[in-house]
PDB file of N, CA, C and O in Angstrom:
ATOM      1  N   ARG A   1      69.617 -57.059 -45.927  1.00  0.00           N
ATOM      2  CA  ARG A   1      68.584 -56.776 -46.914  1.00  0.00           C
ATOM      3  C   ARG A   1      68.599 -57.811 -48.033  1.00  0.00           C
ATOM      4  O   ARG A   1      67.537 -58.180 -48.535  1.00  0.00           O
ATOM      5  N   ALA A   2      69.769 -58.284 -48.432  1.00  0.00           N
ATOM      6  CA  ALA A   2      69.852 -59.266 -49.519  1.00  0.00           C
ATOM      7  C   ALA A   2      69.150 -60.565 -49.139  1.00  0.00           C
ATOM      8  O   ALA A   2      68.502 -61.191 -49.979  1.00  0.00           O
ATOM      9  N   ILE A   3      69.276 -60.971 -47.881  1.00  0.00           N
ATOM     10  CA  ILE A   3      68.601 -62.198 -47.439  1.00  0.00           C
ATOM     11  C   ILE A   3      67.086 -62.017 -47.506  1.00  0.00           C
ATOM     12  O   ILE A   3      66.361 -62.930 -47.903  1.00  0.00           O
ATOM     13  N   GLU A   4      66.618 -60.842 -47.120  1.00  0.00           N
ATOM     14  CA  GLU A   4      65.179 -60.565 -47.212  1.00  0.00           C
ATOM     15  C   GLU A   4      64.710 -60.626 -48.664  1.00  0.00           C
ATOM     16  O   GLU A   4      63.671 -61.214 -48.964  1.00  0.00           O
ATOM     17  N   LEU A   5      65.481 -60.018 -49.558  1.00  0.00           N
ATOM     18  CA  LEU A   5      65.107 -60.033 -50.969  1.00  0.00           C
ATOM     19  C   LEU A   5      65.155 -61.441 -51.554  1.00  0.00           C
ATOM     20  O   LEU A   5      64.305 -61.808 -52.365  1.00  0.00           O
ATOM     21  N   ALA A   6      66.152 -62.231 -51.142  1.00  0.00           N
ATOM     22  CA  ALA A   6      66.295 -63.598 -51.642  1.00  0.00           C
ATOM     23  C   ALA A   6      65.239 -64.525 -51.058  1.00  0.00           C
ATOM     24  O   ALA A   6      64.898 -65.539 -51.665  1.00  0.00           O
ATOM     25  N   GLN A   7      64.727 -64.186 -49.898  1.00  0.00           N
ATOM     26  CA  GLN A   7      63.781 -65.035 -49.164  1.00  0.00           C
ATOM     27  C   GLN A   7      64.324 -66.447 -49.022  1.00  0.00           C
ATOM     28  O   GLN A   7      63.605 -67.437 -49.155  1.00  0.00           O
ATOM     29  N   SER A   8      65.639 -66.501 -48.745  1.00  0.00           N
ATOM     30  CA  SER A   8      66.322 -67.787 -48.653  1.00  0.00           C
ATOM     31  C   SER A   8      67.680 -67.575 -48.001  1.00  0.00           C
ATOM     32  O   SER A   8      68.204 -66.462 -47.976  1.00  0.00           O
ATOM     33  N   LEU A   9      68.244 -68.661 -47.472  1.00  0.00           N
ATOM     34  CA  LEU A   9      69.611 -68.638 -46.973  1.00  0.00           C
ATOM     35  C   LEU A   9      70.574 -69.296 -47.960  1.00  0.00           C
ATOM     36  O   LEU A   9      71.745 -69.517 -47.650  1.00  0.00           O
ATOM     37  N   ASP A  10      70.066 -69.602 -49.145  1.00  0.00           N
ATOM     38  CA  ASP A  10      70.880 -70.196 -50.199  1.00  0.00           C
ATOM     39  C   ASP A  10      71.886 -69.152 -50.689  1.00  0.00           C
ATOM     40  O   ASP A  10      71.481 -68.082 -51.143  1.00  0.00           O
ATOM     41  N   PRO A  11      73.199 -69.443 -50.604  1.00  0.00           N
ATOM     42  CA  PRO A  11      74.224 -68.466 -50.992  1.00  0.00           C
ATOM     43  C   PRO A  11      74.082 -67.938 -52.423  1.00  0.00           C
ATOM     44  O   PRO A  11      74.341 -66.760 -52.669  1.00  0.00           O
ATOM     45  N   VAL A  12      73.681 -68.777 -53.354  1.00  0.00           N
ATOM     46  CA  VAL A  12      73.526 -68.336 -54.743  1.00  0.00           C
ATOM     47  C   VAL A  12      72.376 -67.339 -54.856  1.00  0.00           C
ATOM     48  O   VAL A  12      72.495 -66.337 -55.562  1.00  0.00           O
ATOM     49  N   LYS A  13      71.272 -67.599 -54.173  1.00  0.00           N
ATOM     50  CA  LYS A  13      70.133 -66.684 -54.209  1.00  0.00           C
ATOM     51  C   LYS A  13      70.473 -65.362 -53.519  1.00  0.00           C
ATOM     52  O   LYS A  13      70.043 -64.298 -53.965  1.00  0.00           O
ATOM     53  N   ILE A  14      71.238 -65.431 -52.441  1.00  0.00           N
ATOM     54  CA  ILE A  14      71.660 -64.204 -51.747  1.00  0.00           C
ATOM     55  C   ILE A  14      72.582 -63.389 -52.642  1.00  0.00           C
ATOM     56  O   ILE A  14      72.437 -62.169 -52.732  1.00  0.00           O
ATOM     57  N   LYS A  15      73.532 -64.047 -53.308  1.00  0.00           N
ATOM     58  CA  LYS A  15      74.447 -63.360 -54.232  1.00  0.00           C
ATOM     59  C   LYS A  15      73.664 -62.653 -55.327  1.00  0.00           C
ATOM     60  O   LYS A  15      73.960 -61.504 -55.654  1.00  0.00           O
ATOM     61  N   ASP A  16      72.683 -63.313 -55.890  1.00  0.00           N
ATOM     62  CA  ASP A  16      71.869 -62.706 -56.945  1.00  0.00           C
ATOM     63  C   ASP A  16      71.048 -61.532 -56.403  1.00  0.00           C
ATOM     64  O   ASP A  16      70.876 -60.526 -57.091  1.00  0.00           O
ATOM     65  N   ALA A  17      70.548 -61.657 -55.188  1.00  0.00           N
ATOM     66  CA  ALA A  17      69.736 -60.601 -54.577  1.00  0.00           C
ATOM     67  C   ALA A  17      70.577 -59.374 -54.221  1.00  0.00           C
ATOM     68  O   ALA A  17      70.045 -58.266 -54.145  1.00  0.00           O
ATOM     69  N   MET A  18      71.871 -59.556 -54.005  1.00  0.00           N
ATOM     70  CA  MET A  18      72.739 -58.422 -53.652  1.00  0.00           C
ATOM     71  C   MET A  18      72.714 -57.342 -54.732  1.00  0.00           C
ATOM     72  O   MET A  18      72.864 -56.159 -54.425  1.00  0.00           O
ATOM     73  N   LYS A  19      72.528 -57.735 -55.984  1.00  0.00           N
ATOM     74  CA  LYS A  19      72.495 -56.756 -57.073  1.00  0.00           C
ATOM     75  C   LYS A  19      71.238 -55.887 -57.019  1.00  0.00           C
ATOM     76  O   LYS A  19      71.168 -54.855 -57.686  1.00  0.00           O
ATOM     77  N   LYS A  20      70.247 -56.302 -56.227  1.00  0.00           N
ATOM     78  CA  LYS A  20      69.012 -55.526 -56.089  1.00  0.00           C
ATOM     79  C   LYS A  20      69.061 -54.582 -54.889  1.00  0.00           C
ATOM     80  O   LYS A  20      68.191 -53.724 -54.732  1.00  0.00           O
ATOM     81  N   VAL A  21      70.080 -54.742 -54.043  1.00  0.00           N
ATOM     82  CA  VAL A  21      70.203 -53.888 -52.859  1.00  0.00           C
ATOM     83  C   VAL A  21      70.620 -52.486 -53.302  1.00  0.00           C
ATOM     84  O   VAL A  21      71.637 -52.314 -53.974  1.00  0.00           O
ATOM     85  N   ASP A  22      69.837 -51.503 -52.925  1.00  0.00           N
ATOM     86  CA  ASP A  22      70.117 -50.110 -53.281  1.00  0.00           C
ATOM     87  C   ASP A  22      69.389 -49.234 -52.272  1.00  0.00           C
ATOM     88  O   ASP A  22      68.188 -48.998 -52.402  1.00  0.00           O
ATOM     89  N   TYR A  23      70.107 -48.756 -51.277  1.00  0.00           N
ATOM     90  CA  TYR A  23      69.458 -47.908 -50.271  1.00  0.00           C
ATOM     91  C   TYR A  23      70.430 -46.922 -49.655  1.00  0.00           C
ATOM     92  O   TYR A  23      71.648 -47.088 -49.726  1.00  0.00           O
ATOM     93  N   GLN A  24      69.874 -45.914 -49.064  1.00  0.00           N
ATOM     94  CA  GLN A  24      70.640 -44.896 -48.367  1.00  0.00           C
ATOM     95  C   GLN A  24      70.695 -45.293 -46.899  1.00  0.00           C
ATOM     96  O   GLN A  24      69.671 -45.274 -46.217  1.00  0.00           O
ATOM     97  N   GLY A  25      71.868 -45.651 -46.407  1.00  0.00           N
ATOM     98  CA  GLY A  25      72.043 -46.044 -45.016  1.00  0.00           C
ATOM     99  C   GLY A  25      72.593 -44.892 -44.191  1.00  0.00           C
ATOM    100  O   GLY A  25      72.794 -43.793 -44.709  1.00  0.00           O
ATOM    101  N   LEU A  26      72.835 -45.138 -42.924  1.00  0.00           N
ATOM    102  CA  LEU A  26      73.375 -44.109 -42.045  1.00  0.00           C
ATOM    103  C   LEU A  26      74.738 -43.609 -42.505  1.00  0.00           C
ATOM    104  O   LEU A  26      75.072 -42.439 -42.317  1.00  0.00           O
ATOM    105  N   GLU A  27      75.506 -44.476 -43.095  1.00  0.00           N
ATOM    106  CA  GLU A  27      76.863 -44.119 -43.525  1.00  0.00           C
ATOM    107  C   GLU A  27      76.955 -43.758 -45.003  1.00  0.00           C
ATOM    108  O   GLU A  27      78.042 -43.457 -45.496  1.00  0.00           O
ATOM    109  N   GLY A  28      75.837 -43.783 -45.712  1.00  0.00           N
ATOM    110  CA  GLY A  28      75.879 -43.419 -47.124  1.00  0.00           C
ATOM    111  C   GLY A  28      75.093 -44.374 -48.000  1.00  0.00           C
ATOM    112  O   GLY A  28      74.338 -45.214 -47.511  1.00  0.00           O
ATOM    113  N   HIS A  29      75.281 -44.231 -49.300  1.00  0.00           N
ATOM    114  CA  HIS A  29      74.571 -45.017 -50.300  1.00  0.00           C
ATOM    115  C   HIS A  29      75.167 -46.422 -50.390  1.00  0.00           C
ATOM    116  O   HIS A  29      76.380 -46.585 -50.524  1.00  0.00           O
ATOM    117  N   ILE A  30      74.306 -47.427 -50.315  1.00  0.00           N
ATOM    118  CA  ILE A  30      74.744 -48.824 -50.380  1.00  0.00           C
ATOM    119  C   ILE A  30      74.167 -49.452 -51.642  1.00  0.00           C
ATOM    120  O   ILE A  30      72.948 -49.514 -51.803  1.00  0.00           O
ATOM    121  N   LYS A  31      75.027 -49.912 -52.527  1.00  0.00           N
ATOM    122  CA  LYS A  31      74.608 -50.592 -53.749  1.00  0.00           C
ATOM    123  C   LYS A  31      75.748 -51.520 -54.165  1.00  0.00           C
ATOM    124  O   LYS A  31      76.902 -51.101 -54.251  1.00  0.00           O
ATOM    125  N   PHE A  32      75.414 -52.769 -54.419  1.00  0.00           N
ATOM    126  CA  PHE A  32      76.410 -53.753 -54.847  1.00  0.00           C
ATOM    127  C   PHE A  32      76.383 -53.843 -56.363  1.00  0.00           C
ATOM    128  O   PHE A  32      75.318 -53.947 -56.972  1.00  0.00           O
ATOM    129  N   GLU A  33      77.575 -53.801 -56.969  1.00  0.00           N
ATOM    130  CA  GLU A  33      77.655 -53.865 -58.421  1.00  0.00           C
ATOM    131  C   GLU A  33      79.022 -54.390 -58.846  1.00  0.00           C
ATOM    132  O   GLU A  33      79.933 -54.530 -58.029  1.00  0.00           O
ATOM    133  N   ASP A  34      79.145 -54.672 -60.119  1.00  0.00           N
ATOM    134  CA  ASP A  34      80.427 -55.109 -60.681  1.00  0.00           C
ATOM    135  C   ASP A  34      81.166 -53.889 -61.208  1.00  0.00           C
ATOM    136  O   ASP A  34      80.579 -53.068 -61.913  1.00  0.00           O
ATOM    137  N   PHE A  35      82.460 -53.755 -60.874  1.00  0.00           N
ATOM    138  CA  PHE A  35      83.257 -52.653 -61.395  1.00  0.00           C
ATOM    139  C   PHE A  35      84.731 -52.994 -61.286  1.00  0.00           C
ATOM    140  O   PHE A  35      85.152 -53.704 -60.373  1.00  0.00           O
ATOM    141  N   GLU A  36      85.501 -52.484 -62.218  1.00  0.00           N
ATOM    142  CA  GLU A  36      86.956 -52.639 -62.245  1.00  0.00           C
ATOM    143  C   GLU A  36      87.412 -54.085 -62.061  1.00  0.00           C
ATOM    144  O   GLU A  36      88.409 -54.351 -61.390  1.00  0.00           O
ATOM    145  N   GLY A  37      86.673 -55.011 -62.661  1.00  0.00           N
ATOM    146  CA  GLY A  37      87.033 -56.422 -62.591  1.00  0.00           C
ATOM    147  C   GLY A  37      86.570 -57.145 -61.330  1.00  0.00           C
ATOM    148  O   GLY A  37      86.800 -58.346 -61.192  1.00  0.00           O
ATOM    149  N   TYR A  38      85.929 -56.443 -60.420  1.00  0.00           N
ATOM    150  CA  TYR A  38      85.411 -57.055 -59.196  1.00  0.00           C
ATOM    151  C   TYR A  38      83.914 -57.273 -59.336  1.00  0.00           C
ATOM    152  O   TYR A  38      83.233 -56.541 -60.055  1.00  0.00           O
ATOM    153  N   ARG A  39      83.410 -58.281 -58.647  1.00  0.00           N
ATOM    154  CA  ARG A  39      81.986 -58.603 -58.737  1.00  0.00           C
ATOM    155  C   ARG A  39      81.316 -58.444 -57.386  1.00  0.00           C
ATOM    156  O   ARG A  39      81.902 -58.742 -56.345  1.00  0.00           O
ATOM    157  N   ASN A  40      80.072 -57.967 -57.416  1.00  0.00           N
ATOM    158  CA  ASN A  40      79.243 -57.806 -56.212  1.00  0.00           C
ATOM    159  C   ASN A  40      79.954 -57.006 -55.128  1.00  0.00           C
ATOM    160  O   ASN A  40      80.003 -57.416 -53.969  1.00  0.00           O
ATOM    161  N   GLN A  41      80.497 -55.873 -55.515  1.00  0.00           N
ATOM    162  CA  GLN A  41      81.209 -55.007 -54.578  1.00  0.00           C
ATOM    163  C   GLN A  41      80.384 -53.766 -54.278  1.00  0.00           C
ATOM    164  O   GLN A  41      79.568 -53.332 -55.092  1.00  0.00           O
ATOM    165  N   CYS A  42      80.606 -53.211 -53.113  1.00  0.00           N
ATOM    166  CA  CYS A  42      79.956 -51.971 -52.723  1.00  0.00           C
ATOM    167  C   CYS A  42      81.016 -50.877 -52.714  1.00  0.00           C
ATOM    168  O   CYS A  42      82.077 -51.043 -52.112  1.00  0.00           O
ATOM    169  N   LYS A  43      80.736 -49.764 -53.376  1.00  0.00           N
ATOM    170  CA  LYS A  43      81.696 -48.657 -53.422  1.00  0.00           C
ATOM    171  C   LYS A  43      81.569 -47.773 -52.188  1.00  0.00           C
ATOM    172  O   LYS A  43      81.789 -46.564 -52.258  1.00  0.00           O
ATOM    173  N   PHE A  44      81.222 -48.363 -51.090  1.00  0.00           N
ATOM    174  CA  PHE A  44      81.032 -47.654 -49.832  1.00  0.00           C
ATOM    175  C   PHE A  44      82.349 -47.064 -49.340  1.00  0.00           C
ATOM    176  O   PHE A  44      83.363 -47.759 -49.267  1.00  0.00           O
ATOM    177  N   VAL A  45      82.324 -45.798 -49.010  1.00  0.00           N
ATOM    178  CA  VAL A  45      83.490 -45.119 -48.456  1.00  0.00           C
ATOM    179  C   VAL A  45      83.131 -44.698 -47.028  1.00  0.00           C
ATOM    180  O   VAL A  45      82.330 -43.783 -46.840  1.00  0.00           O
ATOM    181  N   PRO A  46      83.712 -45.354 -46.027  1.00  0.00           N
ATOM    182  CA  PRO A  46      83.343 -45.021 -44.650  1.00  0.00           C
ATOM    183  C   PRO A  46      83.822 -43.630 -44.238  1.00  0.00           C
ATOM    184  O   PRO A  46      84.873 -43.160 -44.674  1.00  0.00           O
ATOM    185  N   ALA A  47      83.046 -43.005 -43.410  1.00  0.00           N
ATOM    186  CA  ALA A  47      83.430 -41.706 -42.851  1.00  0.00           C
ATOM    187  C   ALA A  47      84.061 -41.958 -41.479  1.00  0.00           C
ATOM    188  O   ALA A  47      83.506 -42.689 -40.659  1.00  0.00           O
ATOM    189  N   ILE A  48      85.203 -41.358 -41.242  1.00  0.00           N
ATOM    190  CA  ILE A  48      85.872 -41.489 -39.953  1.00  0.00           C
ATOM    191  C   ILE A  48      85.739 -40.154 -39.241  1.00  0.00           C
ATOM    192  O   ILE A  48      86.154 -39.114 -39.752  1.00  0.00           O
ATOM    193  N   ILE A  49      85.155 -40.201 -38.055  1.00  0.00           N
ATOM    194  CA  ILE A  49      84.919 -38.964 -37.316  1.00  0.00           C
ATOM    195  C   ILE A  49      85.514 -39.047 -35.918  1.00  0.00           C
ATOM    196  O   ILE A  49      85.860 -40.123 -35.429  1.00  0.00           O
ATOM    197  N   LYS A  50      85.621 -37.887 -35.291  1.00  0.00           N
ATOM    198  CA  LYS A  50      86.005 -37.837 -33.880  1.00  0.00           C
ATOM    199  C   LYS A  50      85.030 -36.884 -33.194  1.00  0.00           C
ATOM    200  O   LYS A  50      84.427 -36.024 -33.837  1.00  0.00           O
ATOM    201  N   TRP A  51      84.887 -37.048 -31.900  1.00  0.00           N
ATOM    202  CA  TRP A  51      84.041 -36.153 -31.122  1.00  0.00           C
ATOM    203  C   TRP A  51      84.903 -35.028 -30.586  1.00  0.00           C
ATOM    204  O   TRP A  51      85.932 -35.269 -29.956  1.00  0.00           O
ATOM    205  N   GLU A  52      84.486 -33.813 -30.836  1.00  0.00           N
ATOM    206  CA  GLU A  52      85.235 -32.650 -30.382  1.00  0.00           C
ATOM    207  C   GLU A  52      84.237 -31.608 -29.870  1.00  0.00           C
ATOM    208  O   GLU A  52      83.438 -31.076 -30.641  1.00  0.00           O
ATOM    209  N   GLY A  53      84.286 -31.323 -28.581  1.00  0.00           N
ATOM    210  CA  GLY A  53      83.364 -30.355 -27.994  1.00  0.00           C
ATOM    211  C   GLY A  53      81.912 -30.761 -28.121  1.00  0.00           C
ATOM    212  O   GLY A  53      81.040 -29.902 -28.247  1.00  0.00           O
ATOM    213  N   GLY A  54      81.636 -32.063 -28.089  1.00  0.00           N
ATOM    214  CA  GLY A  54      80.262 -32.552 -28.204  1.00  0.00           C
ATOM    215  C   GLY A  54      79.750 -32.625 -29.633  1.00  0.00           C
ATOM    216  O   GLY A  54      78.572 -32.909 -29.851  1.00  0.00           O
ATOM    217  N   ASN A  55      80.610 -32.376 -30.603  1.00  0.00           N
ATOM    218  CA  ASN A  55      80.221 -32.413 -32.017  1.00  0.00           C
ATOM    219  C   ASN A  55      81.043 -33.443 -32.775  1.00  0.00           C
ATOM    220  O   ASN A  55      82.189 -33.726 -32.425  1.00  0.00           O
ATOM    221  N   ARG A  56      80.438 -33.998 -33.818  1.00  0.00           N
ATOM    222  CA  ARG A  56      81.167 -34.910 -34.699  1.00  0.00           C
ATOM    223  C   ARG A  56      81.979 -34.085 -35.685  1.00  0.00           C
ATOM    224  O   ARG A  56      81.458 -33.170 -36.324  1.00  0.00           O
ATOM    225  N   VAL A  57      83.255 -34.416 -35.801  1.00  0.00           N
ATOM    226  CA  VAL A  57      84.155 -33.701 -36.702  1.00  0.00           C
ATOM    227  C   VAL A  57      84.830 -34.735 -37.601  1.00  0.00           C
ATOM    228  O   VAL A  57      85.468 -35.657 -37.091  1.00  0.00           O
ATOM    229  N   PRO A  58      84.706 -34.605 -38.948  1.00  0.00           N
ATOM    230  CA  PRO A  58      85.366 -35.565 -39.844  1.00  0.00           C
ATOM    231  C   PRO A  58      86.882 -35.455 -39.751  1.00  0.00           C
ATOM    232  O   PRO A  58      87.436 -34.358 -39.674  1.00  0.00           O
ATOM    233  N   LEU A  59      87.542 -36.608 -39.759  1.00  0.00           N
ATOM    234  CA  LEU A  59      89.009 -36.621 -39.795  1.00  0.00           C
ATOM    235  C   LEU A  59      89.452 -36.462 -41.236  1.00  0.00           C
ATOM    236  O   LEU A  59      88.830 -37.000 -42.152  1.00  0.00           O
ATOM    237  N   LYS A  60      90.516 -35.729 -41.428  1.00  0.00           N
ATOM    238  CA  LYS A  60      91.025 -35.503 -42.792  1.00  0.00           C
ATOM    239  C   LYS A  60      92.311 -36.241 -43.007  1.00  0.00           C
ATOM    240  O   LYS A  60      92.888 -36.172 -44.092  1.00  0.00           O
TER     241      LYS A  60
END
């Protein structure tokens, strides 16, 4: 999505466009931001699941 927003393959333009990425994906909310001293990071927390009896079950 950042490349689409940047309309370029220029790394600087892509980096700047990453701050505009904000969407709900299959695995959760995706948004790049600066936090805790890190830059252009996504606070994405992946879900780990297993299949049990034909159903998805989250691992704890």
